TORROKOL-24134 format. One record per residue: x, z, y of N, C-alpha, C, CB in turn. Coordinates in steps of 0.02 Angstrom, whole numbers. Glycine has a CB too. Layout:
// TORROKOL-24134
(atom (X,Z,Y),(X,Z,Y),(X,Z,Y),(X,Z,Y));
...
//
This chain:
// TORROKOL-24134
(atom (41,0,-60),(0,0,0),(43,0,63),(-47,60,0));
(atom (103,28,58),(147,30,116),(162,-40,142),(213,65,98));
(atom (166,-90,97),(180,-158,120),(119,-189,153),(203,-201,61));
(atom (62,-157,150),(1,-180,184),(-1,-156,256),(-61,-156,146));
(atom (46,-114,276),(46,-84,343),(109,-106,379),(42,-7,340));
(atom (100,-123,443),(157,-137,486),(162,-79,535),(150,-206,524));
(atom (223,-52,543),(233,5,588),(257,-20,655),(285,54,558));
(atom (223,3,708),(238,-18,777),(258,44,817),(176,-54,809));
(atom (313,36,855),(336,91,897),(284,106,951),(404,75,929));
(atom (269,170,960),(223,190,1013),(261,180,1080),(199,266,1004));
(atom (233,139,1124),(270,119,1184),(269,170,1242),(243,55,1209));
(atom (241,228,1230),(240,280,1282),(268,344,1253),(168,291,1309));
(atom (292,387,1298),(316,452,1276),(256,496,1259),(361,486,1330));
(atom (258,527,1202),(204,572,1182),(219,641,1209),(195,573,1105));
(atom (173,667,1248),(178,733,1279),(155,785,1228),(137,738,1344));
(atom (201,827,1205),(185,879,1156),(167,946,1189),(244,889,1110));
(atom (156,946,1255),(145,1009,1289),(73,1022,1310),(188,1012,1349));
(atom (29,972,1303),(-40,981,1326),(-88,940,1283),(-47,961,1401));
(atom (-152,954,1291),(-204,916,1257),(-225,857,1300),(-265,961,1241));
(atom (-243,801,1267),(-266,742,1304),(-300,692,1256),(-208,708,1341));
(atom (-337,647,1286),(-365,588,1254),(-349,531,1301),(-444,595,1240));
(atom (-313,480,1276),(-295,425,1320),(-286,360,1281),(-230,441,1357));
(atom (-285,305,1318),(-277,239,1288),(-206,228,1266),(-298,184,1337));
(atom (-199,192,1211),(-133,174,1184),(-138,100,1165),(-113,219,1122));
(atom (-94,59,1194),(-94,-13,1180),(-36,-29,1134),(-90,-54,1246));
(atom (-53,-52,1073),(-2,-67,1022),(-23,-130,985),(8,-7,973));
(atom (22,-177,978),(12,-237,938),(-53,-274,957),(9,-219,864));
(atom (-67,-277,1022),(-125,-312,1046),(-190,-274,1037),(-130,-376,1013));
(atom (-186,-212,1016),(-246,-171,1005),(-248,-115,1056),(-248,-143,934));
(atom (-309,-98,1077),(-318,-38,1118),(-341,17,1070),(-371,-49,1177));
(atom (-301,69,1065),(-316,125,1022),(-327,188,1064),(-259,136,970));
(atom (-345,241,1031),(-357,305,1064),(-305,355,1038),(-430,330,1052));
(atom (-263,381,1083),(-213,431,1066),(-239,499,1086),(-145,415,1101));
(atom (-240,544,1037),(-269,611,1048),(-218,664,1030),(-334,620,1007));
(atom (-211,713,1073),(-174,774,1056),(-219,832,1072),(-104,779,1094));
(atom (-235,871,1020),(-280,927,1029),(-255,985,987),(-353,909,1010));
(atom (-236,1039,1020),(-213,1100,987),(-162,1087,932),(-273,1136,957));
(atom (-112,1045,949),(-58,1031,902),(-71,974,854),(-42,1091,864));
(atom (-132,948,853),(-149,892,809),(-141,828,849),(-222,899,780));
(atom (-101,782,822),(-90,717,854),(-124,664,811),(-13,702,863));
(atom (-168,624,841),(-207,575,805),(-209,509,843),(-279,600,792));
(atom (-216,455,805),(-229,390,834),(-291,362,800),(-166,341,827));
(atom (-340,342,841),(-403,317,815),(-421,250,848),(-460,368,825));
(atom (-473,219,822),(-500,161,856),(-526,184,925),(-558,127,814));
(atom (-533,137,971),(-552,157,1039),(-626,145,1055),(-509,120,1089));
(atom (-663,118,1008),(-734,104,1020),(-777,147,975),(-749,29,1009));
(atom (-828,176,1003),(-876,214,964),(-918,166,922),(-922,257,1011));
(atom (-926,179,857),(-964,134,815),(-1039,135,830),(-953,151,743));
(atom (-1062,184,866),(-1133,190,881),(-1156,139,933),(-1150,260,904));
(atom (-1123,138,991),(-1145,94,1045),(-1086,60,1081),(-1186,132,1096));
(atom (-1026,66,1053),(-968,31,1081),(-935,63,1141),(-988,-36,1099));
(atom (-953,125,1156),(-922,159,1214),(-847,168,1204),(-956,228,1226));
(atom (-811,172,1259),(-739,180,1258),(-721,254,1245),(-708,157,1326));
(atom (-695,267,1185),(-679,335,1166),(-619,363,1204),(-664,338,1092));
(atom (-579,320,1236),(-523,345,1275),(-547,382,1338),(-476,288,1295));
(atom (-611,375,1353),(-642,411,1410),(-675,475,1386),(-693,366,1446));
(atom (-670,489,1321),(-701,549,1292),(-657,610,1300),(-716,537,1220));
(atom (-675,663,1265),(-638,726,1267),(-645,760,1199),(-665,772,1324));
(atom (-608,813,1190),(-611,850,1127),(-642,918,1138),(-541,857,1096));
(atom (-679,939,1087),(-704,1007,1082),(-685,1030,1012),(-783,1012,1094));
(atom (-637,1076,1009),(-609,1095,945),(-576,1035,913),(-665,1124,898));
(atom (-593,1021,850),(-563,964,815),(-608,903,816),(-547,983,743));
(atom (-652,898,865),(-698,842,871),(-686,803,935),(-771,867,869));
(atom (-681,736,927),(-679,691,984),(-751,676,1003),(-639,625,967));
(atom (-768,684,1067),(-835,675,1091),(-840,608,1128),(-856,734,1137));
(atom (-887,566,1106),(-899,502,1140),(-930,516,1208),(-945,456,1096));
(atom (-906,483,1261),(-932,497,1328),(-1002,468,1340),(-885,470,1379));
(atom (-1027,426,1296),(-1091,393,1309),(-1150,432,1278),(-1090,323,1281));
(atom (-1153,436,1212),(-1208,471,1179),(-1186,537,1146),(-1239,426,1127));
(atom (-1126,558,1159),(-1100,622,1135),(-1093,626,1059),(-1144,678,1158));
(atom (-1083,568,1026),(-1068,571,954),(-1002,606,946),(-1066,499,923));
(atom (-995,642,890),(-935,683,877),(-900,657,815),(-954,757,868));
(atom (-832,654,820),(-791,629,765),(-733,676,752),(-765,558,780));
(atom (-721,691,688),(-666,734,669),(-600,698,683),(-671,753,594));
(atom (-555,730,721),(-493,697,740),(-442,694,683),(-462,733,799));
(atom (-456,726,627),(-411,723,569),(-433,670,519),(-408,791,535));
(atom (-499,658,514),(-525,613,463),(-563,553,492),(-571,650,417));
(atom (-587,557,553),(-626,504,583),(-700,509,568),(-601,438,561));
(atom (-719,554,523),(-788,560,502),(-832,587,559),(-794,605,440));
(atom (-889,554,567),(-938,577,617),(-976,637,589),(-985,521,637));
(atom (-1010,673,634),(-1052,728,612),(-1102,703,560),(-1089,760,672));
(atom (-1123,747,517),(-1165,729,459),(-1227,688,479),(-1186,791,423));
(atom (-1261,708,531),(-1322,673,551),(-1310,605,584),(-1362,716,598));
(atom (-1247,588,599),(-1231,525,631),(-1225,468,580),(-1166,531,670));
(atom (-1195,482,523),(-1186,431,472),(-1136,377,491),(-1251,400,456));
(atom (-1086,394,532),(-1036,344,552),(-967,376,554),(-1054,313,620));
(atom (-918,335,570),(-848,360,573),(-808,314,619),(-816,362,502));
(atom (-750,338,639),(-703,297,677),(-641,286,633),(-683,330,745));
(atom (-608,230,645),(-548,214,606),(-490,258,628),(-530,139,614));
(atom (-454,283,579),(-394,323,592),(-333,280,577),(-394,389,549));
(atom (-282,287,617),(-219,250,606),(-164,300,590),(-201,208,670));
(atom (-124,285,538),(-69,331,521),(-17,333,576),(-37,311,454));
(atom (14,391,583),(64,402,634),(123,436,601),(37,445,694));
(atom (184,413,617),(243,446,589),(296,451,644),(271,406,528));
(atom (342,498,633),(396,509,681),(462,498,644),(392,580,712));
(atom (503,454,672),(570,441,644),(620,440,700),(571,374,604));
(atom (674,476,692),(728,478,742),(702,491,812),(766,412,740));
(atom (654,536,818),(628,556,883),(577,508,913),(684,564,930));
(atom (561,453,878),(513,404,902),(451,405,858),(544,332,903));
(atom (394,392,889),(331,388,851),(314,316,836),(274,422,891));
(atom (283,306,778),(261,240,756),(190,245,730),(308,212,701));
(atom (149,195,747),(80,193,722),(76,136,671),(28,183,781));
(atom (41,149,616),(34,100,563),(-30,60,571),(35,134,495));
(atom (-24,-6,569),(-82,-49,574),(-82,-95,514),(-81,-91,641));
(atom (-140,-97,480),(-147,-139,421),(-135,-212,439),(-215,-131,388));
(atom (-100,-247,395),(-88,-318,406),(-154,-356,400),(-36,-345,357));
(atom (-162,-405,443),(-221,-447,440),(-214,-496,382),(-232,-485,507));
(atom (-268,-526,362),(-265,-576,309),(-216,-632,329),(-335,-604,295));
(atom (-218,-651,391),(-173,-703,416),(-100,-683,406),(-187,-717,492));
(atom (-83,-621,423),(-15,-596,414),(5,-593,340),(-7,-526,445));
(atom (-42,-576,297),(-28,-572,226),(-13,-641,197),(-87,-540,188));
(atom (-49,-691,221),(-41,-759,195),(21,-792,225),(-102,-801,210));
(atom (30,-787,290),(83,-824,324),(141,-782,350),(54,-861,381));
(atom (135,-715,343),(185,-671,372),(245,-659,332),(157,-608,386));
//
């Protein structure tokens, strides 16, 4: 499965001193970078419910709150609250030699021609 993922260097310095939700642009994708109480996560940036921009959201505990309809997503798993029946995509994150990298699955095009 590792060969199905391409690792991309996170192009911004990750602040380990405070909590935040902000946009992260990597490999032509807009993602959501979250740091909440020591948990660092990268998720999709669009709410699956109505397409709101999750980078404008906030965290309450271990939940990312959508700024539009207040849907809640677990920042460790991406799973929405039970009554929502939805989830957000989670992207793997790793740290090597002091740099962070986010893993993005290869597209079918990359698998065939890459």
